[in-house]
N, C-alpha and C positions, 0 to 999 in steps of 0.2 A: 402195744410194742412200737416205743418211738423210733422211727426210721432216722439213721443216720447217713449225713454225708458221705461220699466215700472219699478215702486220705486222701485222692489228688488235690481235689477240690476243698479241702480243709487247708491241705499247706499250701494251694493257689491263693487261698482267702487269705491266709496266716500275712503272705509272703508280702500281698498287694497295702496290708494296713501296716505293717512293718515302713514297704519303703513310700505309701505315702504320706507317714510319720514323719521321714526322714528326709522329704522332699528339697528340704529349703534348709538342709543343715550345712550344705558347701556354701550357702551362699553367705561369706561375711560379710562384715562393715561395707568395706571397699567394693563387693559386687554389689551390694544394694545400693549405694551410693551410683554407681554405674547406671543398675537400673532406673535410676530416679533421673541420672542425664537423658536415659533413653528417652522418659516421661517427657520431659522439658523438651527433645527435640519435637516428638509428637505432637505433643499439646502445640505447640508453635506451627508446628505443619498444619494440625487441622484449623489451627486460627486462620493461616492464609488461604485454606483451601475452601475456609467456608465464601472467600469472594467470589470462588469461581463456579459455585453452585446456588447462587441465592433463591430464594422462596418468592423475594418481592414483599415481605413482611418487614426489611429492613435486617442492617444486619446483628445488630442485638439479639433478635428472633431467633435467625439462623444460627449464629454462635452460640445461645442458651441451649439451643437441640444441639447441633453434632461435637460441639467440644466434648458435653460428659459423655455422648455416645460413644466417640472415638475412644475415651479414656476408659470407659467399661470394656467394649473392644479390646483396647491394649492390656487392661488386665485380666482378663478373661482367658486371652487365646495365651498368655506367657504363663498363665498359673494352672491350663490345663496342658501347655508342652512341660512345664516343668514337673508335672506329676508324672506324664509318660516316660520324660527324661528318667527321672526315677524308679519306674517300673522295672526300666529296659538296663539299672544299672551303670547308667552313664556317671565317669566319675568326675563332673565338672560340676560348675555354679549352677543348679538346672534353672532358677526363675529366671535370673539373670539372661541364660541362653534361651530359655522360651520369649521373655520379653525380645530379644533382639531378633532371634527368629521372627518374630510377631511383626514387631516394628517393620523390618528390611521386607517382608510381605508385602505390607499394607502399602508403604511407601511405595514399593513397584509398583503396586496396581494402581496407585495414584499417578503416577508419571506413566501408566499403558496411553493416553493419547499424544506422548510425547512419540510413540513409536521408534525406540531407538534399540529395540532388539535385545541381546542380552546386556548390552549395557545400561540398562532401564534396574536391573537388580544390581547391576556393581553400584550403578549411584545410590540405589539405596542401603545396601550394605554399608559404601562410604558415609553415608549422613548419619547411619545410624550408629556407625565407630566411632563418628565425631562425638554424639552424642556422649555416646557410655567413656570414652575417656574423657570429657569434660566433666564428668560427675564423679568416676572416679581421683580426679586432679584436685577437684573441690575438696573432695570428702579426707585425702591426704594431707591437706593443708593444716598447719598447728589449730591454726585461730577459729577453724569451725568443727573442732571436733565435738564441742558441747551441743551443737542444736543441727546438724548436719540435714536434716530432714526437712525444717523449716527454712532454712537460708536456700534450698536446693528449691522448695517450691516458691520462694520467691524470684530466682532467676528461670525458672519455668514463665512467670509471669511477664520476669522483662526480656524472655527470649521471646514468646509471642509480639509483647508490643513492637520489639524492634525487626521484625520481621513483615512486622504489617505496617510498621513506618517506612520499611524498605520496598514494601510492594506498590505504593504510593504516592512516592516523595521521588523528586528528580534526584540521581546520584551525579555523582562530581563530573564536570565536564573537561576531557580531555583538550588542554590549551594549545595543544601545537596549532602555528598557524597552516591554513590552509595554501597551499603551493600549487599552482597551475598545472605546469608540465616541463617541457625541458629546459625551457627560455627562463622557468622562475617567474614568468609574466603574472603581477595580480593586478585585477583590476579595480580600480575605485570608483563609487558611488559620486562624489561629485564628479571627478575626471571625466566620467563618462558621458554624465550630464552633459557637459562643456563643450556651449553651440548649440545647445537646442533649448526650448525655452521649457525652465523646468515648469511652469503652471502648466502647460498644455500637454504635458509628458507623466504628470506626477500621477502614481498610481494609490495614492496614500489617498485619508478621507479626502470628502467631496464636501460640496459647500451647503449643502442639502439637508435640511433639519428634517427628522423624521421621526412618527409614532410606533410604538408597539402594540399590539392588539395580536389574538388569538383567535382562530375558530373550530370549531368541532360538534360533537354531535350532543353533547349539552347533558350527555350521562354518564361519561368516564367514570368510573372507578375506580381509579389509582391517578389521576391527576385534574386537580380543580381546574386547571386553567383551561381543561376541554370539556370538563363538563360543567358544574353550576358557575365557572366564571367565565365562561368562555363569552366572545364580543359579539360573535356573530354563529348562530346555527346553521350547521350543515346537514345535508339529506345522505342517508349513510348508501353505500354502496352494495351491491350483489354481484358477488363472483363465485356463484354457486355454476358457473357454466365452465370454471376454469379447474375448479376446485369444490366437489357439491359438498364435502363435511371434513372436519377438523379434528384433531381429537379435542375428546371429553373434557381432559384436564385441563386445557386450552382455553377451551372454551367457556369452564368453571372460570380459571383465571380471569379473563377479561370481560366476560358477563355479555360474551357475542360469537356467533360464527360466521363461516365465511361470507352467508343470507343478508347480515347487516356489517359490513367492514365501515370504521367511521372514517371519517374524513378529516382528519386535526392539521392543524398547519400550524405553526406561529410567525407572524405576519410582519416584516418592519416595513412600513408606509412613507415615502418621503413627502414632506410637505409642498403643498401647492397643487393645482389642479389636472397638472397632468396634460395629457395621456402617458404614461410609464411606461418601460417597458419590464415585461412579468420573467423574474427568473425562481425558479423551484430547485429547492435542495434537498436533497434523500440519502440517509445515511444508507449505510450498510448492515451486514449480519455482524452483530453482537450479542451478548446474553439476554433474551428478551426483556428481564426483569429489571436491567440495567441500562435504561429511557438515554435514546442518543440524539433525539433530535434538538437537544437543549445546546447542545454541543456545538451548533453553525454559528450560535449567534455572533461573533468575531467576523464572518463572513457576511450576514444579514444585515450587522450596522454599516459594513463598507459601503456594501452595494448600495444600501436604501443613501448614504449620505453621497452617493454620485448620482443618484438618479433614477434607481433601477426599486421597483419594489420586488421584495426578496421574502420568499419562502421555505420555512423548515418544514419539509413535511415528516409527521408522525407516520410509522410505518413498523414498530417496534412489536407489532402483535404478528409480525410475519418472522422473527429470527427466532434464535433458537435456542431451546431452555433445554436443560438437564433433566428438568422431570415430563416434557412431551416433546421432545426434537425440533423437527420445521417442518414447517410444512410443504409438501411436495407439489406440483413443483412452482418451488417459489420467485423464483424469477420473471416467471411470465406476472406473477400477482405484483409482485413488486413494481415491473412497470407498467401492467394493468391499471394500477391503484393511482401509478401517477400519473398517467392520463386522464381517469377521474376527476381527481386535483384539477387539471388544467379546464374539463368544462365545466365542473360547480361553479369555478373561479370567473369564467366568459358567463356562467348564465348569473352570479352575484353584479357582474360587471354592467350588465342590462336592468338589474333588478336597484328603484331607487329605496333608500333609506339603508345602506348599508353601507362600509367604508371603500368597496370596489368599485361603488357606483360611479360610472362615467371614468374612472383615473386609469384601466389597464389597457393599456396597449396590447391587445390580442396579434397584432401581427408581426410583434417582435418578440417572442419569448426564447428565452435558454431554458436547458434542464441542467444541471447539476449533480452528479453522483460521487460518492464516495465507495470503494470496495464494491459490493453487489449493488451496490448504489450506481455506482461508474455504469456498469453494463446493464443495467435499469434504464439508464438514462438514453442510452446509446441504444436499446432494442426500443423503447417510446417514439425516438425519432425515425425508426424502421418499423412506425408499428404495424403497417400493413403487409410485413411478414406475418406477426403473429396473428392477429386480431383482423383483419380485411372486412370480415362478417359481421363485427359487432357491431349494432346500428346506436350505439352510445357515447360512441368515439366518434360520431361522423361529424363531427364540428373542426376534428382533428383535421390538420391539413385543408379545410374550405376558410372557417371562422378562424381558426385559429392556424398560426405559422411558426413550427420550431425552427428558428434560424441558427441557432449554437447550442452546442454538446460541451459540456466540461466533466472528466471521467478524472476521479481524483485517486489513484491507485485501485484500477477496476479489476475485475474480475474479465473472462473472456472465454464459459463453458459453453458449449453447444445447447441447445435449448431446440429439442425438437428438431436435431439433428440438423442446426442452421445457428448460424452467427449474424448482429446486425453488420451490415454494407449501408453505410450511410452516404448519400446523394441531396446535394443542395442545402448542407447545412453546413459553416464554420466547424473546426474541431479542435478543442485542447486538451493536450492529458497530460500529469503531473503524476512522476512518481518517484519514490525514495531509496536512493541504496541502500540503506537497512533497514527495507520492509521486511520483517521477519515470518510475517503473515502471507503476505505474493512475493514472491523472492523473485519472482517472474513480471519482469518488465512487459506484463500483457497488456497496457494500452496503446505499446509498439504496435501490436498487431493490429487493435483499430485503426490507428491511425494509415496504418498501410491499406487499409479496404474501406478509407474514406475518400469518396469520390469526387471532385471539385469542377468537374466537368466543363474545363477551361472558363470557366467565372470570376469574373476580377473580383466581384465583391466577396469572395470566401477564401478563407486561408484554412492550413491546418498547422498544429504546433505542437512539440513535444518540449517538456520540460521536466528532467532528470537532477536531482537534489540530493549532492552527495551530503551524507549525514540525517538525511529525514527519513523516518521509520512510518509504520502505516497507521499507528495510533493517533499520535501529534495531530490530526489534520481535524481529530474532534476534540475538543475541549475535556468530556468525557471519558475517551477512552484509553488515555495515559500512554506513559512509554513504555507500557508490559503490551507487546504483541500476538499477547497468548494468554489462555486464561490463566488464571493461575490454580494448583502452584506450579504448573510447566511454565509459567511466564519467570520464573523466579531464576530459570536454568540460562535467561537470555542476556547476554553483554550488551547493555546498557549506556554504560561506558561514554561511548563515543558518538553518542545521538546528540542530534543538533538540538539547541534548546527548544521547550514548546514554543514559545513564544514568536522566536526567531521564524522557526520553520512553518505556524500559521501567517506572520507576518509577511511571507517570503510568498506562500499559497493564496493571499489575501491582494497580492500586489499582483502576481502574473495573470487571476483571475478577472479584477477590475479592468484591465489591462486589455486582454482578450474581449471583456465584452463591451470596454467601448469603441473597439474596432468593428464588431461582429454584430450589435445590436446597434451603434448609435453612427456608425459609418466610419467614424473616428482614424482615417487610414493611419495616421502618422503613430497612432497606439500598437500598430506592427511592428515597429522597430525595437521594442522590448521583446521580440523573439526572433526577427531576422538579426538586429545589429549585435554580434555578441558584449561586447561593452555595456549597452542599453540590456540584455540579458542579463549580464551578473549583477548590476546597480541596484536590482529587486531583489539578488540574495545575500545581501552583506559578506559576511567573512566566507560563506560558506561555497563548494565551489559547486558551477551551475553547468551540466549539457543540453542543448538544444538544435532543436532539429525544427526547421519550418521548409513550408509548400505554400505561394501561392496560387491562386486560380488560374493566374493568367501564364502559370511555367508550360513552356514547351518541353515535352521530354525527349532528351536523344536514345536515351536507355534509360531501361530499369534494370537490364540485365536478369530478366527473367529467364532468356533461350538460351541453348547450349551453344549459340556461334559465336565463338571469342573474338575472332576475325571480322564477323559482321555482325555486330549487337544491335543494327536497325538499317533500315532502304536507305540507302547510301551514305549510308557511315561505314567506317571501317577501323579497325584496331589494332594496333601493332605496341607489344612486348619486348624489350631487350632486356638482359643481364638479371633475369626472371627465377627463384627460384620454383616457383607456386605464380601459377598462374590461370584461374578456373572461376567459370559462375557456381556460387555453391547456396547451398539452404542457411540464411540465418536461424543460427541457435540460443535458444535460450537459457539459464543455467540448468536445465534437468540435460540437456543437450538434445531436447527437439525442436525440430522447426516452427519457427516463428510464425509460418506460413507464406514467404516469401524468401527472393535469391536475393544475393548479391554480388558482385565482385572482388576476388582476393587479392591477392598481389603482396609476394615473398621475395625478399631478397637478402644476398649476404653482405656486401661491400655498397652496390650501385646499383642502380638501375633507372630505367625511362618507361612510361604508357603512352601512347600515342593515342589519341583519338583524331581520326581524319572523315572529311567531308566533301563528297564529291563535289563536283561543278556547281553543279542547279543546288544543293544543297548548303553549300559553302555562299552560293550567293540570298541564297535566302537567310539565312544566322548574319548574314552581315549587312543586311538593312538597316539602314539608320532607324528604325526604331526598335533593332535590337537592344538592348542598354547592360546584358550582361547574362552570365553563367553560374552556372549552381552546380552546386554536387554535396552530397553528403560523405562524411566518413569514420570509419569508425577505427582505434589503434587497437592489433589482435597479437600485437609481440609477447603478450603472455601467452600464446600456445607456443611459441619457438622454444628448443632446450636453454638457447642462449639468444639474448636480445641486445642492443646496443641503441645508443641515442642516435638519433636522423633527423634529417631535415627535409622539409620537401618545397621543390620551387615549381612553378606555370610558368609555362612560356605557351607563346599566342605566334601562330605563321601567319600570316595574311596569304590572300591569291599573289599575292605582288610580290613574295618571295620577302619581304620584311618580318624581321622576327624579334620580339623584346621579351625578357622575364622579368619574375616579380616572385617575391618569398610568398609563404602561403602566409604565413605568419601575419603579415600586414593585414589579411584581411579577418583572422581570427587565428587561435588555439588551438593546436589538435591534441585533446588531454589524455592521456592516460585513463582507462574507468578503473574507478578506485577497487580495493580488495577489500571485503568486509570479513569480518571474524562474528557471525549473528551468538554464539554461544560463549558462556562463562570461560570456558575451557577448549584449547584443540581436540578433545578428545572426544567431544560432543559435535563436532561441528558433520562430520561423514555418518552419525548415525543417528541423529535426531531426525524425528519425523521421515525415516526410511531413506535418510539421506537427499533431503531438500537443499542442505547447506553445502552440499559435497563440493562445490564448485563455489569457491569466492569471490569469483569476477563473472561478470555479464557486459556482451559487448554494447557498447552505447554511442549513437551515432550523432554526427554534431554536421549540422549544413554551414555551406563557405558561400558566398554569394559574392563574386567576384566582379564589380565592373568593369568592362572595354574599354571605358575612358582610361582608365590606369595604364594601360598597356599602348593608345595611341599616344598619351603625354609621355612614355618611356619611348616610343620611336613614332613621331608623328609620319602621318601617310599611313601607317601597318592596316588601318580599317579599310582603306578607302574603297577597296572592292570585294570587300568580304575577308572570311579566315579559312586558310584551310587548313589549320590542325590547333588541337591543344594537348601538351604535354605536361603529366607529373615528371617530374625530375626527382627520385629518390636516391638521397645520399645520406653514408653511412648505415648504422647499422648494427648485427642484421634486424628487419626489422619485419613486418606483416601488416598489411594495413586491410580493411575491406570497403567498398566506394559503393554507393546505390544512387539512384536516380539521378543521371548527369543530363543539362537540360539547359535552354537557356528562356531568359523574360525580354518580350519586348519593352518592357516600359522598366522604371526603377521597382523594385518589387517594395 
């Protein structure tokens, strides 16, 4: 006897067959064209996304895998949803709706790293809608009615190519002239150097010829320059005490684990017998499969031409990968490996038969790092804080002396609950106002934690370069500070040209190393003199902070005593709406780890620092040549602000006074406002609000020679000075002051 299905099941099966057969009935030609338009956007996005998830096998291989897989996913998802919508009886173009939903969900998942919250799906829906509208419009055009599918597929390929071109090609520059501030003063490079010896103060290419070679393991499976073609073979480093074992996927890709980390480097060696100072350059975190070490050739060439041995260190195997994450703790690995490069080069310098032999001055070593590499360089200079018991580093500090650190857009994370605190080294940090990766000026925090201990041979400096981003300091990282496709949401129109950004960085770094390693003090003027500092930045606006080791601070405003900021020192304020010592904040509203003096006023005010008699006699000695302080404009924090001017007056203990204007010694510039993303809608939502604040405080140092006041009022300095007053006129305005003090001799 044949068993018959219940009637309800028969009706359900019949309904399903009918609805399935009718699934695409409402998808007329115009809706099918809109679906193809969605496919165009999807294909283009997949083509760009390949850049952000490399396998290391090359773009062609990656694209051949990902793009077909993405198209299959879109088609399968859209078709499945179309059948579901048909079963539900929804009177809509079901294939189009399924494709739209699938694309929107897929794009939203891709944009998840942007951490935009609800704005991510909204952006995904808009992007998908643009594709759909474009597809429908193309289909509606009379000239495309005969072969719409073929035409739209061609458009898909063209759109993918256009997005790839945009992802790797500089966009148009904003041609607006860079203006400095209230009095529209613009510095000119030639005018800035007038009266100085151009040859002695040049930070461009130097007179040395140089040779290029590599050292490495000899077995690198991805790059011959560190493998079979390496000029010098180095010994691997065992880092298992720091990181016992990393991901098997990472080991499979590189061919080694943490027990055999290779020491690979690109070297630019000056011609001549030497010995030459040694400079190591280390990259930061980037996609592991997109190698970073070649991106500092411009620095290596510049430094070698000026008589420095420059080495770009390979630490790509410590970088992030979509497939294997990032080793933890990567910061300790980065700094430790940098130190092992130093010990290996020291061994080579003692060993005949290689290019390093007897040519390296290990007493003059500098470390340069970019991004996480900048923090690694500082940690390496303060290595005892993390590696005091490591016998492999015994030569560091004895035979090998790290004398200077350069941090380019560095991170400043806690590692084992600690941060580097530099002593006995000179320090330079460079940061760009349009850094969309590290939106906060973290190098400023390390600057404050660098103690010069009263040593006149040391100094520290900051360079804040308007228009510079994170990636263009490395030629391989490019204009997009975030990986694809998220990087496509960044505003790159107002960036400095990459060559201009790197030329500025090379100039500042060369000048810094000439002063810090070669003892050529005249080069400090590129950091202490606002005109010369600006000369290295071209048309870009630059902000600078500087302190020499012989600076004698009166107050750094860290205490709560407003009227007694230091022993033997008093302070008075008149006409202020705000007068306080408060934390210096970053864009996130968090403390940078130090305080400053905040002064706010409405129409006019003054702030006076006075010195008791014994202090006045000390600071008024003949050895005292200048006083200095740093200022940051905070007028953007006020509901309303206006133009203002700052005057400085000095009163001697004999009652004589003289007043000069601040702009005689430099211009206090308002910090730049930055729009990081392609639309204001994204600013407060992108990256959990990382761009919610478009301004961060930037300090500039003013060095004021006392001789200028003596010239204005002869005899003023005969018995020392009693007070220094800031006259704040106009406004409303708000400023922050830090590190007021004196120089015993010319800085």
